[in-house]
C-alpha positions in Angstrom: -0.1 -19.1 -5.3 3.5 -20.0 -3.9 6.4 -18.0 -5.0 9.9 -19.6 -5.0 12.7 -17.8 -3.2 13.7 -14.7 -5.5 12.2 -16.1 -8.8 14.9 -15.0 -11.4 17.6 -16.9 -12.9 19.9 -14.2 -14.1 23.2 -13.1 -13.3 23.8 -10.0 -11.3 24.7 -8.1 -14.6 21.3 -9.1 -16.0 19.7 -7.9 -12.8 21.2 -4.4 -13.2 19.8 -4.2 -16.6 16.3 -5.4 -15.4 16.1 -2.8 -12.7 16.0 -0.1 -15.3 12.8 -1.6 -16.6 9.6 -2.8 -15.0 9.5 -5.5 -12.2 7.4 -6.9 -9.7 8.4 -7.7 -6.1 6.5 -9.8 -3.6 6.7 -9.2 0.1 5.1 -11.1 2.8 3.6 -8.5 5.2 2.9 -9.7 8.8 1.4 -7.6 11.5 -0.1 -7.9 15.0 -3.5 -6.7 15.7 -3.0 -6.6 19.6 0.4 -5.3 21.0 1.4 -8.2 23.1 0.1 -11.0 21.0 2.4 -13.7 19.7 0.0 -14.2 16.6 0.4 -12.4 13.2 -1.9 -11.5 10.5 -0.3 -12.0 7.2 -0.9 -10.9 3.6 1.1 -11.1 0.4 2.0 -7.6 -0.9 3.5 -6.4 -4.1 5.8 -3.5 -5.1 5.7 -2.6 -8.7 8.7 -0.7 -10.0 8.6 1.3 -13.3 11.6 3.4 -13.5 11.5 6.3 -11.2 8.0 5.3 -9.8 6.6 2.5 -7.9 3.4 1.3 -6.5 2.9 -0.9 -3.3 -0.4 -2.6 -2.3 -1.8 -5.9 -1.4 -1.3 -8.6 -4.1 -5.1 -9.4 -4.2 -5.7 -5.7 -4.7 -3.2 -5.5 -7.5 -4.9 -8.4 -9.3 -8.2 -6.5 -9.1 -6.6 -3.2 -10.0 -5.1 -4.8 -13.1 -8.6 -6.1 -14.1 -10.0 -2.6 -13.7 -7.2 -1.1 -15.8 -7.7 -3.6 -18.6 -11.6 -2.9 -18.6 -10.9 0.9 -18.6 -8.7 0.5 -21.7 -11.4 -1.5 -23.4 -13.9 1.4 -22.7 -15.8 -0.2 -19.9 -17.5 1.8 -17.1 -18.5 -1.0 -14.9 -16.4 -3.4 -12.9 -17.1 -6.9 -11.5 -16.9 -7.5 -7.7 -13.4 -8.6 -6.5 -13.2 -12.4 -6.1 -10.8 -12.1 -3.2 -10.9 -9.4 -0.4 -7.7 -7.9 0.8 -6.8 -6.7 4.4 -4.3 -3.8 3.5 -6.5 -1.2 2.0 -3.9 1.5 1.3 -1.9 1.9 -2.0 1.4 3.6 -1.7 2.9 5.2 -4.9 6.3 6.9 -4.8 8.1 9.2 -7.3 11.8 8.5 -6.4 12.8 11.5 -8.7 10.6 14.2 -6.9 10.9 12.2 -3.6 7.2 12.4 -2.9 4.8 9.7 -1.6 1.1 9.4 -2.2 -1.3 7.2 -0.3 -4.4 6.3 -1.9 -7.7 5.0 -0.1 -11.0 4.0 -1.7 -14.2 4.7 0.3 -17.5 4.1 -1.4 -17.7 6.4 -4.5 -14.3 8.3 -4.1 -10.5 7.9 -4.0 -8.8 9.9 -1.3 -5.3 10.9 -2.1 -2.7 12.3 0.4 0.6 13.6 -0.8 3.8 13.6 1.6 7.0 15.2 1.0 8.9 13.7 3.6 11.1 10.5 3.4 12.9 8.2 5.8 16.2 9.5 7.1 18.5 6.4 7.2 21.5 5.6 9.4 23.5 2.8 7.7 25.3 0.5 10.0 28.3 -1.7 9.7 26.6 -5.0 10.4 26.3 -7.3 7.5 24.9 -10.6 6.7 23.3 -12.7 3.9 19.7 -13.0 3.3 18.0 -14.7 0.4 21.4 -15.5 -1.1 22.2 -11.8 -1.2 24.7 -9.8 0.9 22.8 -7.4 3.0 23.6 -4.4 5.3 21.7 -3.1 8.2 20.1 0.4 8.5 17.8 2.1 10.9 15.4 5.0 10.6 12.7 6.6 12.9 9.6 7.0 10.8 6.0 7.6 11.5 6.6 7.3 15.2 8.4 4.1 15.2 12.0 2.9 15.0 12.6 0.5 12.0 15.4 -1.8 11.2 15.9 -2.7 7.5 18.3 -5.0 5.5 19.1 -3.9 2.2 21.4 -5.1 -0.7 23.3 -3.0 -3.1 23.4 -6.1 -5.4 19.9 -4.9 -6.6 20.7 -1.2 -7.1 17.3 0.3 -6.8 16.6 2.8 -3.9 13.1 1.4 -3.0 11.3 -1.0 -0.6 7.9 -1.9 0.7 5.2 0.5 1.9 6.7 4.2 2.3 10.3 3.0 2.7 12.9 4.1 0.2 16.2 6.1 0.2 18.8 3.4 0.7 21.5 2.5 -1.9 19.9 -0.8 -2.6 16.7 -2.7 -2.5 15.3 -3.4 1.1 14.8 -7.1 1.4 13.4 -7.0 5.0 12.2 -4.3 7.4 10.6 -4.4 10.7 9.8 -2.1 13.4 11.9 -2.6 16.6 9.1 -4.2 18.5 8.4 -6.5 15.4 4.6 -5.6 15.4 5.1 -5.2 11.6 7.4 -7.2 9.3 7.9 -6.8 5.6 9.9 -9.7 4.1 10.7 -10.3 0.5 9.4 -13.5 -1.1 9.8 -13.2 -4.8 11.1 -11.0 -7.7 9.8 -11.1 -11.3 10.9 -9.0 -14.3 7.4 -8.1 -15.5 5.6 -5.2 -17.2 2.7 -3.9 -15.2 0.2 -1.0 -15.4 -2.5 -0.2 -13.0 -2.8 3.6 -13.7 -6.2 3.4 -15.2 -7.9 1.7 -12.3 -9.5 5.1 -11.1 -10.6 6.5 -14.4 -14.2 6.8 -13.5 -13.9 7.6 -9.9 -14.1 11.0 -8.1 -10.8 12.0 -6.3 -10.3 13.9 -3.1 -6.9 15.4 -2.6 -5.7 16.0 1.0 -2.7 17.4 2.8 -1.5 15.1 5.4 -3.1 17.3 8.1 -6.5 17.2 6.3 -6.1 13.3 6.0 -5.5 13.0 9.7 -8.7 15.0 10.6 -10.7 13.1 8.0 -9.4 9.8 9.3 -10.1 10.4 12.8 -13.7 11.2 11.9 -14.1 8.3 9.5 -12.9 5.6 12.3 -15.7 6.7 14.4 -18.4 7.0 11.8 -17.6 5.8 8.3 -21.1 6.5 6.9 -20.5 10.2 7.3 -19.2 10.2 3.7 -22.9 9.4 2.7 -23.9 13.0 3.9 -25.5 15.2 1.1 -24.7 12.6 -1.7 -28.4 12.3 -2.4 -29.2 15.8 -3.0 -32.5 17.0 -4.5 -30.5 18.2 -7.7 -29.2 14.5 -8.5 -30.9 12.6 -11.2 -30.1 9.3 -9.4 -30.1 7.8 -6.0 -27.0 6.5 -4.2 -27.6 3.0 -2.9 -25.4 0.7 -0.8 -26.3 -3.0 -1.4 -29.5 -2.0 -2.7 -30.4 0.3 0.2 -30.8 4.1 -0.1 -27.5 5.5 1.7 -29.8 7.7 3.8 -31.5 4.9 5.5 -30.5 3.8 8.9 -30.0 0.2 7.6 -27.5 1.2 4.9 -25.5 3.2 7.3 -25.3 0.6 9.9 -24.3 -2.0 7.3 -21.6 0.1 5.8 -20.2 1.1 9.4 -20.1 -2.6 10.3 -18.1 -3.5 7.2 -15.7 -0.7 7.4 -15.1 -1.0 11.0 -14.2 -4.7 10.5 -11.5 -3.6 8.1 -10.3 -0.8 10.4 -10.0 -3.2 13.4 -7.6 -5.4 11.4 -5.0 -2.6 12.0 -5.9 -1.7 15.6 -2.2 -1.0 16.0 -1.5 1.6 13.3 1.7 1.1 11.1 2.4 4.9 11.8 1.7 6.5 15.2 2.2 10.1 13.8 2.6 11.6 10.5 5.9 12.2 9.0 4.7 15.8 8.3 3.7 17.8 11.2 
């Protein structure tokens, strides 16, 4: 699906009214797998804005999450397999009022949630130009171990942007780290009502602090199948399986590790080299 450049035929006054409601913003996300490579991976991502809250994830994942939410609302407890796989696994939700960010990761039968209370601290520069027919201004921040350069417009008065970035006096249209290993660039904006909050209604949730997540993630990258441990306890009335195989079997663990490590290797260069909360 192709998105025309900023698909909205409203005046700026109409835009101001629209931003107090729900809308969907499409960003093209490009990233390198190897530091000195000239080639980029790419994936369309989406920022869903609902008043003071927003959600950012892969566009393909958003479509699947929408299907899951609709099925939950209909009382269903089973979901079809996704028709399209996504590369960016993380969902980032932001509450601009409380200034908290929550990352969401799905592994096997659980959702892992990590809450952060830090936010980007911006230095707004004098440099201005035009992007996508909007007047934009340059800003910089050091966040997650990288220096980031953003271009924002106060013609779209919402203090938000892709991934974990927010806090500027306008919408971020483009942001990249100083080495351009990661680039987020807006491709479309649509006024639209969206709801994906029911997607995890029947999934167990694990809440982490940033430090607990770092410990878990370090172990998971080495051995993803570690999360199978103790799931098939003698007290269970059912047996956990992975692709039809008992998760305690060597075959199931090897298959799961192979699949998960392929996902992890897509981001050999991490977006963040250190947590914003130490």
